[in-house]
C-alpha positions in Angstrom: 116.7 92.2 108.8 113.1 92.5 109.8 110.2 91.8 107.6 108.9 95.3 108.2 112.1 96.8 106.9 112.2 94.5 103.8 108.5 95.2 103.1 109.1 98.9 103.3 112.0 98.6 100.9 109.8 96.6 98.5 107.0 99.1 98.8 109.4 101.9 98.0 110.9 100.1 95.0 107.4 99.2 93.8 106.3 102.9 94.1 109.3 104.0 92.0 108.5 101.2 89.5 104.8 102.4 89.4 106.1 105.9 88.7 108.4 104.9 85.9 105.8 102.5 84.3 103.0 105.1 84.6 105.3 107.7 82.9 106.1 105.2 80.1 102.4 104.4 79.7 101.6 108.0 79.5 104.2 108.7 76.8 103.2 105.6 74.9 99.9 107.5 74.2 101.4 111.0 74.2 104.8 110.6 72.5 105.4 114.3 72.6 105.6 114.2 76.4 108.7 112.0 76.3 111.7 113.5 78.1 114.9 111.6 77.4 118.6 112.0 76.7 119.7 113.3 73.4 120.1 110.9 70.5 116.5 109.6 70.2 117.0 106.3 71.9 113.8 106.6 74.0 111.8 107.5 70.9 113.2 104.7 68.9 112.4 102.1 71.6 109.0 103.5 72.3 108.1 103.5 68.6 109.5 100.1 67.8 107.3 97.1 67.1 108.6 95.6 70.4 106.9 98.3 72.5 103.6 96.3 72.2 103.0 92.7 73.0 99.8 91.0 71.7 98.2 94.4 71.3 99.1 95.6 74.8 101.8 98.3 75.4 104.7 96.8 77.4 104.5 99.9 79.7 100.9 98.9 80.7 102.1 95.3 81.4 104.9 96.8 83.6 102.5 99.1 85.4 100.2 96.1 86.1 103.2 94.1 87.5 104.4 96.9 89.7 100.9 97.6 91.1 100.4 93.8 91.7 103.8 93.7 93.5 102.7 96.7 95.7 99.4 95.0 96.6 101.0 91.6 97.3 103.5 93.3 99.6 100.6 95.0 101.5 98.7 91.7 101.6 101.6 90.2 103.7 100.9 86.5 103.7 103.1 83.5 102.9 101.2 83.1 99.6 101.8 86.8 98.8 105.5 86.5 99.5 105.8 83.5 97.2 103.8 85.2 94.5 106.0 88.3 94.8 109.1 86.3 94.2 107.5 84.5 91.2 106.3 87.8 89.7 109.8 89.4 90.3 111.5 86.4 88.6 109.3 86.5 85.6 109.6 90.3 85.3 113.4 90.0 85.6 113.5 87.4 82.8 111.3 89.5 80.6 113.5 92.6 81.5 116.6 90.7 80.3 114.8 90.0 77.1 113.9 93.7 76.7 117.4 94.8 77.4 118.8 92.4 74.8 116.2 93.7 72.3 117.3 97.3 73.0 121.0 96.6 72.7 121.1 94.1 69.8 117.9 94.3 67.8 116.4 97.8 68.1 120.0 99.3 68.5 118.7 102.1 70.8 118.5 102.5 74.5 115.6 104.0 76.5 116.9 105.3 79.8 113.5 105.0 81.4 113.2 101.3 80.3 116.8 100.6 81.5 116.0 102.1 84.9 113.2 99.6 85.2 114.9 96.6 83.7 118.4 96.9 85.0 117.9 98.7 88.3 114.4 98.2 89.7 113.6 94.6 88.7 116.8 93.0 90.1 116.4 95.0 93.2 112.8 93.8 93.6 113.9 90.2 93.0 116.7 90.4 95.6 114.5 92.1 98.2 111.6 89.6 97.6 114.0 86.7 97.9 115.4 88.1 101.2 111.9 88.5 102.4 110.9 85.0 101.4 113.9 83.2 103.0 114.9 85.4 106.0 112.3 87.7 107.3 109.6 86.5 109.6 106.1 87.8 108.8 105.6 88.5 112.5 108.5 91.1 112.5 
């Protein structure tokens, strides 16, 4: 697998992550704009005390992480590759924490949050590990 292909996949996943996180940031400040499945899971999660960490909405932290990942992938250096893996690993660990909160503490599930935490973050980690260990930066 060439570095160019893996970088393209990471950029695509990051762009989707930016979209999801930007939407969640928007609805954090405009709750009425939230589009979700029936049952109120998204609203419950978005309104929980866990939606903010040290005064910063989790969605903004996610948006910053996805933008950083996008920029690091464009940067395309050995340091950027390593930083992307580190960021993805931290984000995955935090995502696991957030999933546990939704399932066992908040007792509600946000489909948008799960898309980020269960689908996008592990995909990012896997791709960034592939890039770190197999793809040549000259490809």
